[in-house]
N, C-alpha and C positions, 0 to 999 in steps of 0.2 A: 607471534606475529599480531599486527593489528593492534596493539596494546594502546598504543598512544592515542590513535583514533578514536578508541572506544571510551577515552576520558575527554573528547572534545565533542561540544555542541555546534553551533552556528555563530561563532563570536560576532560579527555584523548585527545580526538580530538579537543576539544575545546583550549586547552593550546598549540594543535601544531600549529594552525591555527592563535592563537593570536601572536606566536612568529613570524610566516612567517609575520603577517601585520607588525609588529615591524619593521623587515628588509627590507621588498619590499613595504611597503605601500600598499593602497586599490588598486590602479592601479595593482601592483604585483599579489593581490588575487583574482583580475577580470580575469587575464591571468591564473594564476594557476586552477582557477573553470574551464575554458574551456578545460586546459589540462587534468583535471580529468575526464571529461566527454568522453573524447576520448582515456583515458589509459585504456588499458586492461591486461596486467600482463607481469610479466619480460621474455623476448625474443620476445614480439610479434612484426612484423614488423611493419612499418609506424605507429609509434605513437610518442606522445610527449616524451622527456626526463624530467623526474621529477628531483627535486632538492635531494639530499641526505636525509635531515631530513623529508621529504614526503616519500620518499621509506622506510626511516626506520620506519617510522609508519606502512606503508603497509605489513612491512616482519615480525611483531611482531605477536607473539604466545602467547593469554593471556592464564593464568593460568585458569583452570576451576573453576566454582562456588563450595561452600562447598558441596552443594546437590548432585553434578553431580556423586560421587562415593556412594551415599547413598543408593542406592536401585539396587542391581545387576550389571553385568557388562554393564557400560554406553554405549560403542561403541557397543555392540551386541544390544543395544535397541535402538540405532540412526540406526543400520542396518536394524531393523525390520520396522523400521518408512519407511525407503528408499524401502524396498520391498513393503509395503502397496503402497506407493506411484506410484511407478513403475507399479504396477499392476493395479492402478486404475487413471491413470494419465491423460486419456483423458476427464473422470469424473471430474477430479480437474481444468481441463481447464475452463470445464463449470461452476465450483463453483466460479472460481476465477473472471470470466469474468460479473458473474450473481449475486454473492453475495458480495464476498472481496471488489471488488472496489466499488460497490453501497454502502457500509457499509463507507468505506472511503468518498465519495462524501457526505454522511449525516453528517459527521462532519464539522463543518463550516469551523475551522482552519485549517484543512487538505485540503479540497478543495479550501478554499482561498489562501493557499500556492502554490499548484499545478496550479492555475489560475495564480498569479504572477510571477511565473517561468517560464511560457509557456511551461511547459513540457508536458501538458495536454491538453490545451484550443485549441491548432493548431495539436496537434501529440497524440490525444485520441488511434489511432492506434498502433501508435511506443510504448505506456504507458503500454498497455495491452500486448504487445508480450516482454517488458523490463521485466513486473513482472512474466510473464510464464516462460522466460527464467532464470530469477533471481532463481526462484523456482524450477526448474529443474536443474540448477545447484549446489545447496545448497544441493539438494538430491541425489546428484551423488556420486558415490563410492569414498572414501576418500576425498571429497570436504572441510571438514571441520579441516581436519589435517595442520599443518603448510606448506605452500607453496601451498594448494589446492585452486582451483579456486572459490569455495564457500567462504573461507576465505578471499581470496584477494579481492573479488568483496564485501564481508561486509566491509572489512575495508576502501575501496575506497568510498562507501557510506557513511560511519562515516564523513570522510574528506568532502565530498559533502556537507554534513547536515552542518558540523561545518562552512564551508564556508559561506553556505546561512544565517546560524544565524548569523554570523560576520555583512554581508553585510546588512540584514533586520534592526540590531540595530545600524547601523551607521546614523548620523543626516543625515535624508532625504533633509534637506533645502538645506544642502551644495553641494548636488548632482544634483540639478534641471537642470543644465545646459547641462548635457551628453545628446547627442542626438542619440548615438547609442544604437538600442535596442537588446542590447546583454541579457541574464541572468542576469549578474551581474549588469547591469545598470538599468535594471527594478526594481531587489531587492531594490537597493542602494536609486531610487527615490520613493520608495514606504515607507511612514509613519507607523511604527509600533503603533498602538494604544492601544493595549491592555495592562493593566495595572497590569495584575494578572498572566500573563504568558511568557515564552519565546516562540519564534518560534521553532519548530519541539521539543518539548520539552518531557519530560520522559514519561508522560501520553499517548500523541500522538503516541510514538513509540512502548507503551506497546498495544495499542488499534490497530494499524496496525499489530503487531505479532498476536495478536488474530485473525485478519482478516485471516491470513495464516495457523493460527493451529486450533483453536477452530472452526471458520465457515468453514473451509475445512471438517474437521471430520463430523459436523452436516450436511454440505450440502450432501457428501456423501451417509450419512444415509438417507437423506431426498428424495434421488434420487433413492433409492434402493440398495445403495452397502452394502454389510455386514460387518460390521466393528466390530471385538470382543474387549471385555474390555480390554485386552492386548494389542491390537493393537492401541487404542485409547491411552492408556495412554503411549505407547512407542511414538507416534507420537507428542502428547502434549511435553513430554520430550524433544522430539528431537528439537521441536521448542522453548522451553524453553532456550535450551542450545545454539541456533541460536540468541536469545534474549539477553543472556548474551554476545556472540561475538558482537551484534550490539550496545553493549554499554548500555543496560537497567539495572539498577541499582537494589540491593536488598534494600528493601525487597518487592518492587514492582514487581520484577520478579519471587519470588518465589509463587506470585499469578497467575502465568502463568502455573505451573507445573502439577496440577491436574484439573480434568474436573470441580469439584464443585468450585473451589478458580478461574479459569478461568472464568467461568460462570457468578459468583459474579462480578467479577472485570468488564467483559464486560457490565453488566446490569449497574453498578455503572457508567462508563463513558458515556454510552449513556443517562441514565437517566440525570446526570448532564448536558450534553452537549444541550439536548432538552430543560430542565429548561433555562439554559442560553438563548438560541435561542429564547425561547418563552417569556422572559423577554424582549430581545431586540426588536422582532416586536412590543409588547405592546408600548413600549418606544417610538420607529419610528413614531407610528400611533398617539400617545398621542402628538407627537411633531408637526406631519403634520396637526393636529386637533387645534393646537394652546392650549390645555389642558396643556402644561407642557413645561417650560423652563429650560432646564438641563444645568449645566456647559459644558464647550465645550469639554472636554474630554471625558465626559459620553456620549455626544451625538456622538462624533465620532466614538466612541468604537460600538455603538449600530448598526450607520449606516454600519459599517465595517462588523458586525455580520450578518445582514441582506443581505447584498451583497455576503456575503461568502455563506449563503444559495443558493442564486441564483446561485452563481457560481456552487453547487454541482448539480443543476438540470441542468444547462447549458451541464455540464460533461456527466451526465446520457443520456441526449438525444441525445448526440453525439454517447455514448457510444451503445445505442440501435439501434441507424441506421447502425453502424457498424457491429454492431452482425446480425441483421437483412440481410444485404448485404451479410455477408460472408457464411451465411447458404443458402441463395436462389442461390450465384453465385457458391458454391461447390455442391450444390444438387439441379442443375436447373431443373429435371425431378421426383424430389420427393415432388409432392404436396404442390407446392407453396403456395396455398391459406391458408395451414396448417401450413407452417414453417415461413410465412412472420410476425406473431405474438408470435412465441414462445418462442422467449427472453423474451418480457415482462411478459408472462405467469411464465418461470422458475424464473425470478427475484422475481416476487409476491408468488411464492410458497417457496423460500429459504429465504427472509429476511422477517422480521415483517411488518405487514400491515401499522402500524405509518411510518415506515421507506418509505417503497412503496410510501405510499401516500404524504410523505414531498418531495421524490424526482419526484413526478408526474407522476409514472408509474401506468397508468391506467390498468385496465383490458382489454384481449383482447376482440373482440365482444364475444358476449354469446355464440352462437354455438361452437365456436373456443375454446372458454375459458373452456368449459366443458369437451370439447375433451382432451383437454392439461392435465386438472387435473384429469380424468380419466386415461390417459398414466401414468402421472406421478405416482400418487397414486398406482397404481399396480407396480411401479418397471419398466415399459416398456420402460423408457427413459434411463434407465442405465442398469441394468441387472436382472435377476432372478437366483439366485444361484450365484455359484462362476464363476469368469471370467465376464471381461467387455463386453457388448454386446449391440444391439439394437440403438435407435435413438442417445442416448448421444453419444456415440462413433462415430458417423458421426457429429454431433455438435460438439464433442472437437476437432475431426479431422479437421474441417472447421477452428476453432479459430486457431490450430497450423498454417495451411496452410496461412490463411490469416493475420496473427498478426506475430507470432513467426519468421518466415521467415525473415521478414523486419525489426526486431529490433535488435538492437546490443547484441550480445555474448559476453563471458567473457572467452576468450580461447586464447591459445599461437598462434593459427591460424588467429584470428581475425584482420580484415583489416578494417580500416577507421570507419564511423559508420553505 
C-alpha cells in the first residue's frame, strides 16, 4: 500500500526548483536554500531578495480541493478550528512537544532527514519553537487567505522541501570535495540509498500533517480537554485544507479529512514503517553475525534505516532534556522532584507504548509515575470543565517561553533569524 505515494514528492514545487537548477546550477540552489531559510514575507526588513520565479510561486493562491465546499461553510469551519486552537493553545504546545515530535522521531526516514539537514541535531530547541510558531501562524485569522502569513509560510516550506529533495537526489560521489558544512553541502554529500521512496515524499508529508491534526485532537482529549464531535471534525477539516496547501495530493489527502479515515491512515503508515524498521534490524543483525551476505544496495539501505532509528532516539533524548529544563527553569519553586520527570510521563501518556519504547522513553520512577498518571487521568494536567487551567497551562507556558521566543516567526516585522 502507498507505494506510488512514497515515490512522489511535490510536483509543482519540484518543477520550480528543477527549472532553477537548470538556470543556476547546484551552487545556485545552495544559495537559494540559504536565502529561503531567512526569508520571511514581502516587505520584511533585512532579508534576502528572492528571484522573480521563486516569488511567483510564493505568491500563488492554489484553488481549493473539490471536497472543500462539500459540507457547510468551509471558512466558518476553519474559523471554528481556530477558536478551538486558541482556547486550548497552551495544551496544544504540550501535545506538540510530547506527542507530535516524538511520533515524527519514531519514523526513521523523517528522523534521518532531520539529522541530515542539521535542523534538529544541533537545534532541537529551535525546531520545537519553529513548529509551535508555524502552527500558531496557520491557526491565525486570515492566515490561509491569499497574502496571509500562514499561506506564505506554507509555500516557503514547500520550496525548502523541494530544494532538499533535489540536493539529496544528486549523485553524492560528485560532491565529496565540498568542505563547507552548510545544510546544502551536508545533503549533497549524503548518499540516498532508499530504492522505493523519494525524500520528503507524499506519505511522509501526510504523516506529519496527521501529527498536527489527529495527534493534537487526541492529545487534547487525553489531557482532559473537552472537544465536541463538531469541533473535532472542523479541526481535522482545517488541517486537511492546510495539507492541500502543503502539496499533499488526492486521494491521500482525502484520507485526512475525517477521524475514521485519519486514524486508519495513521495506523497504516506506522505499521508499515515498523515492519520496515524491524526487517532492517534483522538484516543488520544477520550481517553482523555472518549469517547473510546481501548485495551492497540492500545492505546500505538496511544500515541507513537502523541508523535513522538511532537518530530518532538521539532527537528524543535531546527533546526530553530541553523539556525538563524548560519546566524547571520556569517553575523553580513548583515541586522540582515532581516536575523533573513530568515530560517523559506525558510522552508515555500521549504516544503508544511501542513508540515510547522504540524511542527509549522510560517510565518515571514508580512513585512519581503513579502521581503523574493520577494527575493526568483526572484531567488535572489540563483542565476540568471549560477553559484551560492547571499544570498543563504552566507546562505549555514554559514551552512557549523557552522555545517559541527563540525561534523565527513569519511576519513582516521579523528580522534576521
